[in-house]
C-alpha positions in Angstrom: 63.0 -49.1 99.4 63.3 -51.8 96.9 59.0 -52.3 97.1 59.8 -48.2 95.5 62.0 -49.5 93.2 59.6 -51.9 91.3 57.0 -49.5 91.3 58.5 -46.7 89.5 59.8 -49.6 87.0 56.4 -50.6 86.5 55.6 -47.3 85.8 58.2 -46.7 83.6 57.4 -50.0 81.5 53.3 -48.9 81.0 54.5 -45.4 80.2 56.1 -47.0 77.2 54.1 -49.4 76.4 51.5 -46.4 76.1 53.7 -44.4 74.2 53.9 -47.1 71.7 50.3 -47.5 71.3 50.1 -44.1 70.4 52.6 -43.8 67.6 53.5 -46.9 66.4 52.5 -49.4 63.1 52.6 -52.4 65.6 56.1 -52.6 63.8 57.5 -49.7 66.2 59.4 -48.1 63.0 56.9 -46.0 61.0 54.7 -42.9 62.4 50.8 -43.1 61.2 50.1 -39.6 59.6 46.0 -38.8 60.0 44.1 -39.0 56.7 43.9 -36.0 55.1 40.6 -35.9 53.1 40.8 -35.6 49.3 39.3 -31.8 48.1 36.4 -31.7 45.8 34.6 -29.2 43.5 31.4 -29.2 41.7 31.5 -28.9 38.0 29.1 -28.6 35.0 28.8 -31.8 32.8 31.4 -31.4 30.0 29.3 -33.2 28.1 26.5 -30.0 28.1 26.3 -28.8 24.4 25.7 -25.2 23.8 25.1 -25.2 20.2 21.8 -25.3 18.6 21.2 -28.3 16.3 21.0 -27.3 12.2 17.7 -29.1 11.9 15.4 -30.3 14.1 11.9 -32.0 13.4 9.2 -30.1 16.2 6.1 -32.6 16.4 2.4 -31.8 17.7 0.3 -34.6 18.3 -3.3 -32.6 18.7 -6.8 -33.1 17.9 -7.2 -31.9 14.3 -10.3 -29.8 15.0 -9.4 -27.2 17.5 -5.6 -27.6 18.0 -5.5 -29.0 21.6 -3.5 -31.4 22.7 -3.3 -35.2 22.7 -1.7 -36.2 26.0 -0.6 -39.7 26.0 -0.8 -40.5 22.4 1.6 -42.5 21.5 3.3 -42.2 18.1 5.8 -45.1 16.3 8.3 -44.2 13.8 9.3 -47.0 11.0 10.9 -47.7 8.2 9.4 -50.3 5.7 7.5 -51.9 8.1 10.2 -51.9 10.8 10.9 -49.9 13.5 13.4 -46.7 12.4 17.1 -46.3 13.2 17.7 -43.3 11.5 16.1 -41.2 14.1 17.1 -39.7 17.3 16.3 -37.4 20.4 17.6 -34.2 20.5 20.4 -35.6 22.8 21.2 -38.4 20.1 19.6 -41.6 22.0 18.1 -43.5 19.2 14.0 -43.2 18.9 11.7 -44.7 17.6 8.5 -44.5 19.8 6.8 -41.5 21.9 4.5 -41.4 24.4 3.8 -37.8 24.3 3.6 -35.5 27.1 1.6 -33.1 28.6 2.6 -30.5 26.4 1.6 -32.3 22.9 5.1 -31.7 21.6 8.0 -33.5 21.1 11.3 -32.5 18.8 13.6 -35.4 17.4 16.6 -35.4 14.9 17.5 -37.4 12.0 20.6 -39.2 12.0 24.0 -38.2 9.9 23.5 -38.8 6.4 19.8 -40.2 6.7 17.2 -39.6 3.9 14.0 -40.7 2.6 10.9 -41.2 4.2 9.5 -42.3 7.5 6.0 -43.6 8.9 4.7 -42.5 12.1 2.0 -44.4 13.4 -0.1 -42.4 15.8 -2.7 -43.3 18.1 -5.1 -41.9 21.1 -7.9 -42.9 23.2 -11.0 -41.4 21.6 -9.5 -40.6 18.3 -9.0 -42.7 14.9 -5.6 -43.8 14.5 -3.4 -43.0 11.8 -0.3 -42.9 9.9 1.9 -39.8 8.6 4.9 -40.1 6.3 7.5 -37.9 7.2 10.0 -36.4 4.5 13.3 -36.4 6.0 14.8 -34.4 3.3 12.4 -31.6 4.0 14.2 -28.2 3.2 14.3 -25.7 5.9 12.9 -22.0 5.7 15.4 -19.4 6.3 16.6 -18.5 9.0 15.1 -21.5 10.9 16.5 -24.9 12.2 13.1 -26.4 12.8 10.7 -28.5 10.5 7.3 -28.1 11.8 4.7 -30.9 12.2 1.7 -31.6 12.9 -0.3 -34.9 13.8 -3.8 -33.9 13.6 -6.3 -36.9 14.6 -10.1 -36.7 14.6 -12.1 -38.0 17.3 -14.6 -40.6 17.3 -17.3 -37.9 17.8 -16.6 -36.2 14.4 -19.2 -35.3 12.1 -19.4 -38.1 9.7 -17.6 -40.7 11.3 -19.4 -43.5 13.0 -17.3 -45.6 15.5 -19.1 -49.4 16.8 -17.8 -52.0 19.1 -19.8 -55.5 19.6 -18.0 -58.4 21.6 -18.5 -62.0 20.7 -17.7 -65.1 22.9 -15.4 -67.5 20.9 -14.5 -71.2 21.9 -10.6 -72.3 20.6 -10.9 -69.3 18.9 -14.1 -70.3 16.7 -17.2 -68.4 16.8 -19.9 -70.9 16.5 -22.4 -68.7 15.2 -22.2 -65.9 12.5 -21.4 -62.4 14.0 -22.0 -59.0 12.5 -20.7 -55.6 13.9 -22.4 -52.8 12.1 -21.6 -48.9 12.3 -24.1 -46.4 10.5 -25.2 -42.9 11.2 -26.7 -40.5 8.7 -25.3 -41.6 4.9 -22.3 -43.5 6.7 -22.2 -46.6 7.2 -19.5 -50.1 7.5 -20.3 -53.7 8.1 -18.3 -57.0 9.0 -19.5 -60.0 8.8 -17.8 -63.2 10.6 -19.0 -66.6 9.2 -20.3 -69.2 11.5 -17.2 -71.3 12.3 -14.9 -69.0 11.7 -11.3 -69.5 13.3 -9.9 -66.2 14.5 -5.8 -66.2 13.7 -3.3 -63.6 14.7 -0.7 -62.6 12.5 0.7 -65.8 11.9 -2.3 -67.6 11.7 -2.7 -69.3 14.9 -5.9 -69.1 16.5 -6.0 -66.8 19.0 -6.2 -68.0 23.0 -8.4 -65.8 24.4 -12.4 -66.5 24.9 -14.2 -63.2 23.6 -13.5 -61.0 20.9 -14.1 -57.0 20.3 -15.1 -55.9 16.9 -14.3 -52.5 16.5 -15.7 -50.8 13.2 -15.1 -47.6 11.8 -17.6 -46.0 9.0 -17.0 -42.5 7.1 -19.6 -40.2 4.7 -16.9 -40.0 2.2 -18.5 -37.1 1.0 -18.1 -35.5 4.1 -14.6 -33.2 3.9 -13.5 -34.4 7.5 -13.6 -38.2 5.6 -9.7 -37.1 4.0 -8.3 -36.8 7.4 -8.7 -40.6 8.8 -6.9 -41.8 5.5 -3.5 -42.8 6.8 -0.6 -40.7 4.1 0.8 -43.0 1.5 -2.3 -44.4 -0.5 -0.6 -43.0 -3.9 3.5 -43.7 -2.8 2.8 -45.1 -6.5 0.7 -43.0 -8.7 2.0 -40.9 -11.8 -0.6 -40.3 -14.2 -3.6 -40.9 -12.4 -4.5 -41.6 -8.8 -6.5 -43.2 -6.5 -9.7 -41.5 -5.6 -11.1 -42.7 -2.5 -15.0 -43.7 -2.7 -15.8 -45.2 0.6 -13.5 -46.1 3.3 -13.4 -48.5 6.4 -11.2 -49.5 9.4 -12.2 -52.9 10.6 -10.2 -54.1 14.1 -10.2 -56.8 16.5 -8.7 -58.4 19.4 -9.6 -60.5 22.2 -9.3 -60.2 26.0 -5.5 -60.8 26.1 -5.1 -58.2 23.8 -3.7 -59.8 20.8 -4.6 -58.5 17.8 -6.9 -60.6 15.3 -5.5 -60.2 11.8 -6.7 -63.4 9.5 -9.6 -65.9 9.5 -9.5 -69.5 8.1 -12.1 -68.7 5.7 -13.4 -65.4 4.1 -15.5 -62.6 6.3 -17.8 -60.2 4.9 -17.3 -56.7 4.2 -19.7 -53.8 3.1 -19.2 -50.2 2.5 -21.6 -47.8 2.0 -20.7 -44.9 -0.9 -22.0 -41.3 -1.3 -25.3 -40.8 -3.7 -22.4 -38.4 -5.7 -19.5 -41.8 -6.6 -21.3 -41.4 -9.9 -21.0 -45.6 -9.7 -23.5 -48.3 -10.8 -24.7 -51.4 -9.9 -22.4 -54.1 -10.3 -19.4 -52.0 -11.1 -16.3 -53.9 -9.6 -13.7 -51.1 -7.6 -10.4 -51.8 -6.7 -9.3 -52.0 -3.0 -6.4 -50.6 -1.0 -5.5 -51.8 2.5 -3.5 -50.0 5.1 -1.4 -52.2 7.9 -2.4 -50.3 10.8 1.0 -52.4 12.2 3.4 -51.9 9.7 1.9 -48.6 8.4 2.1 -49.9 4.4 -0.3 -49.7 1.7 -1.1 -53.0 -0.4 -3.0 -53.0 -3.4 -5.8 -55.9 -2.8 -5.9 -58.6 -5.7 -9.9 -58.7 -4.7 -12.4 -56.2 -5.9 -15.5 -54.3 -4.6 -18.6 -54.7 -6.0 -21.3 -52.1 -6.6 -24.8 -53.1 -5.3 -28.2 -51.4 -6.1 -28.8 -47.9 -4.4 -30.1 -47.6 -0.6 -33.1 -45.9 0.3 -31.1 -42.7 1.1 -29.4 -42.8 -2.6 -26.1 -44.3 -0.9 -24.4 -47.4 -3.1 -23.2 -50.5 -1.2 -20.0 -51.6 -2.2 -19.2 -55.6 -0.5 -16.4 -57.5 -0.7 -14.7 -61.1 0.9 -11.5 -60.5 2.4 -9.5 -63.1 5.0 -7.9 -60.0 6.7 -8.8 -57.2 8.7 -7.1 -53.9 8.2 -8.2 -50.4 6.8 -9.6 -50.7 3.2 -10.0 -48.2 0.4 -12.2 -48.3 -2.2 -10.8 -46.3 -5.1 -11.4 -45.3 -8.8 -8.4 -44.0 -10.9 -8.4 -40.1 -11.7 -6.2 -37.9 -13.7 -3.6 -36.3 -11.8 -2.8 -32.5 -11.1 0.2 -31.3 -12.9 0.6 -28.1 -11.3 1.8 -28.7 -7.8 0.1 -26.8 -4.8 1.1 -23.2 -4.1 -0.3 -21.5 -1.4 0.0 -17.3 -1.9 -1.4 -15.1 0.8 -3.1 -12.1 -1.6 -4.7 -10.1 1.6 -3.7 -9.9 5.9 -0.5 -10.0 7.4 1.3 -13.5 7.9 2.3 -13.4 11.8 5.7 -13.4 12.9 5.5 -17.0 13.9 3.8 -18.3 11.1 0.6 -19.9 10.4 -0.2 -23.9 9.9 -2.4 -24.9 7.2 -4.6 -27.9 6.8 -6.4 -29.1 3.3 -9.1 -31.7 4.0 -11.3 -33.4 1.2 -12.7 -36.8 1.1 -9.3 -37.9 -1.0 -7.1 -37.3 1.8 -5.7 -34.2 3.5 -2.2 -32.3 3.4 -0.8 -30.2 6.5 2.4 -27.8 5.9 3.8 -24.3 7.5 3.1 -20.6 6.4 6.2 -18.6 7.4 6.4 -16.8 4.1 3.6 -15.2 1.7 4.1 -18.0 -0.6 5.0 -21.2 -0.5 5.3 -24.5 -2.7 3.7 -27.0 -1.0 3.8 -29.8 -3.5 6.1 -29.2 -6.4 4.4 -30.3 -10.1 6.7 -33.4 -9.9 5.1 -34.9 -6.4 1.5 -34.6 -6.7 0.8 -38.2 -7.7 2.3 -39.6 -5.1 0.0 -37.0 -2.9 -3.2 -38.4 -4.6 -3.7 -34.6 -5.9 -6.2 -35.1 -8.7 -6.5 -32.0 -11.6 -9.9 -31.4 -10.5 -9.3 -31.9 -6.4 -11.2 -29.3 -4.3 -10.7 -29.1 -0.2 -11.3 -27.6 3.2 -8.7 -25.0 3.1 -7.8 -23.3 6.8 -4.9 -21.4 8.0 -4.7 -21.5 11.5 -2.6 -20.6 14.3 -0.8 -22.7 17.2 -3.9 -21.2 19.8 -6.6 -22.9 17.1 -7.7 -19.5 16.2 -8.9 -19.5 12.6 -7.1 -17.1 10.2 -9.0 -18.6 7.0 -11.6 -21.0 6.4 -12.8 -21.7 2.7 -14.3 -25.1 1.7 -14.7 -26.5 -1.6 -11.9 -24.5 -2.7 -9.6 -25.8 -5.8 -6.2 -27.0 -5.0 -4.1 -27.8 -8.0 -1.9 -24.8 -8.8 -2.6 -21.6 -6.6 -4.2 -21.7 -3.3 -4.9 -18.3 -2.7 -5.6 -17.5 0.9 -7.3 -13.7 2.6 -5.7 -13.7 6.7 -7.8 -12.1 9.1 -6.2 -13.1 12.4 -8.0 -13.1 15.6 -8.8 -10.0 17.5 -6.1 -10.0 20.1 -2.9 -8.3 20.6 -0.1 -10.6 19.7 3.6 -9.9 21.2 6.9 -11.3 21.7 9.0 -12.0 24.9 12.1 -13.0 25.4 13.0 -15.8 28.0 16.6 -16.6 29.6 17.4 -19.9 31.5 19.4 -19.6 34.3 21.7 -22.8 34.3 22.9 -23.7 37.4 24.4 -27.0 39.4 22.1 -28.3 42.0 24.2 -29.1 44.5 26.4 -25.4 43.6 24.4 -22.7 42.8 27.4 -20.6 42.3 28.2 -22.9 39.4 26.6 -21.5 36.0 25.7 -23.5 32.8 25.5 -22.1 29.1 22.1 -23.4 28.2 22.2 -21.9 24.7 22.0 -25.2 22.8 18.8 -26.2 24.7 15.7 -26.6 22.3 12.7 -24.2 23.9 9.0 -24.4 23.1 6.6 -22.6 24.1 2.3 -23.0 24.4 -0.6 -21.3 25.3 -1.7 -24.0 27.6 -3.3 -26.7 26.4 -2.4 -25.6 22.5 -0.2 -26.8 20.0 3.7 -25.2 20.6 5.9 -23.9 18.5 10.3 -23.4 18.5 11.4 -20.6 20.3 14.5 -18.6 18.3 17.6 -19.3 19.9 19.4 -15.8 21.0 22.4 -16.7 22.7 23.5 -16.3 25.9 21.1 -19.0 27.5 18.0 -16.4 25.7 15.5 -17.2 23.4 12.5 -15.2 21.9 8.8 -16.3 21.8 7.1 -14.6 19.5 3.2 -14.6 18.7 2.1 -14.3 22.6 -1.4 -13.3 23.0 -1.7 -10.7 26.2 -3.3 -12.1 28.8 -2.8 -15.7 27.9 -0.9 -18.5 29.9 1.9 -19.6 28.8 4.1 -23.3 29.1 7.6 -23.2 28.1 10.1 -26.7 28.4 13.1 -26.4 27.8 14.9 -29.6 26.8 18.4 -29.3 27.8 20.7 -30.9 25.4 23.9 -33.0 27.1 23.0 -32.6 30.8 20.4 -34.2 33.3 17.9 -31.6 35.2 17.9 -32.6 38.9 15.9 -35.3 39.8 16.7 -37.3 36.2 15.3 -36.5 32.9 16.5 -33.7 30.7 13.4 -31.3 30.4 11.9 -28.4 32.7 8.9 -27.2 32.3 7.4 -23.3 33.2 4.0 -21.8 33.5 3.9 -18.1 33.2 0.7 -17.0 34.0 -1.5 -13.8 32.6 1.2 -12.8 30.2 1.7 -9.0 29.7 3.3 -6.3 27.5 5.3 -4.8 30.0 8.5 -4.8 28.7 10.0 -7.8 31.0 11.7 -10.8 30.2 10.9 -14.1 31.1 13.5 -16.1 33.1 13.7 -19.6 34.7 16.2 -21.3 36.5 17.2 -25.0 35.5 19.1 -26.8 38.1 21.3 -29.7 36.3 22.9 -32.7 37.7 26.3 -31.9 38.3 29.5 -33.5 38.5 31.7 -33.7 41.8 35.5 -34.1 41.1 38.7 -33.9 42.8 41.0 -30.9 43.1 44.2 -31.9 41.2 47.5 -30.1 42.0 47.0 -29.5 45.9 49.8 -30.1 48.7 
């Protein structure tokens, strides 16, 4: 009986401990409730921009000859030789350098209050680098929000242009023997000679550390109208009543195997440029020289001059000068300025709804613009000097669409004053279509987003792009489509990232037809997961 009582007592104590372990907080005075998860939901980022910007610059980087996009090209924006600080991308992130994607197009904004000009240095493998001047104060066409820009580069395979590469061995940055590199083809000719015992130096005047120098020489036939397309913008930025007319140009660059650019020399080197037979020059004539720095994008008037020599067998004239630095050189003479400006007028034919690009190219330089009405003042009379337009300027005038189709081409056309064109488009059926962007959260497709503020561009595959017109309700109009064409559409979302990172989504549409059907594209966004408030 005693044993049974003890057993019951032990059972009672054990049960007590067991119950205490389940419900006590170890102080035997507070009950611990099971943890309840906080409810969350997926919400669209409140930073998403749903309104279009008031003014956007839309840039196409293309092969100037056929409007093929140049994927991988680099564009650096400079102001007074320094990286620009007055530009942003369409999401207000600072922008001073761009590597062009497969669309060949990018867009940017100028910061509030920004004005004046920026210089764009553009380079692509297999093409001659060039700088372009962009006017941030350019005015919009009526009813538009974009300033269309084309950075067209000339291929090294272009007729009238020759590029030659030569390598030289150096020790302690010095060449033991004289080195000459020459580029010549037809009547295009340019050469550089570096004397023996010359030290190759960087921009700071320090001897290079590499042991092999690569020399690149560009020669251009200055009687060929395409030559002007390689001359960097801004040659005549300081001109007034007279302008500089280039008679001969050359670009000479050097670097060592470490990638260091060679800019200076311990003693002068010799450069010779062939001038066209019709240059109206004479032996022993002195020509002014302007130089353009491909790093800073600035032009400088050299204190040295080039001396014209006796005519070559082909009738061209060699002009020689000595220099202690490398750059793009232009040998010039002064001519009277055009005082009428330049106005393009459509006198026959119909301008398509999307407008047309216009390129004017001469041995003196090049001008690009975009035509959206039958008459456009391209350069005002007050600005023709800074653009280098002479009173007797003639050029090849080409009017073409974004797909590279020619609508008008005329060589040796006078461009001082009115430039009259008659349009004859390609034999294709042109239509327009709308595209609606369906914005949804990647983590919850029931959460939709208003993408009306997106920047949408579209292009026939491999060609220059156009900016789509925003219609509201995440819908955009694509004008000027060719029936049967394949098109690439890129939507840049403002204020939110697409799923996987980045802010752009690209869609491809093949064999576009005039079937009355709108296009659609779904954009999955990275949305926020936030706690649900006000719950019990």
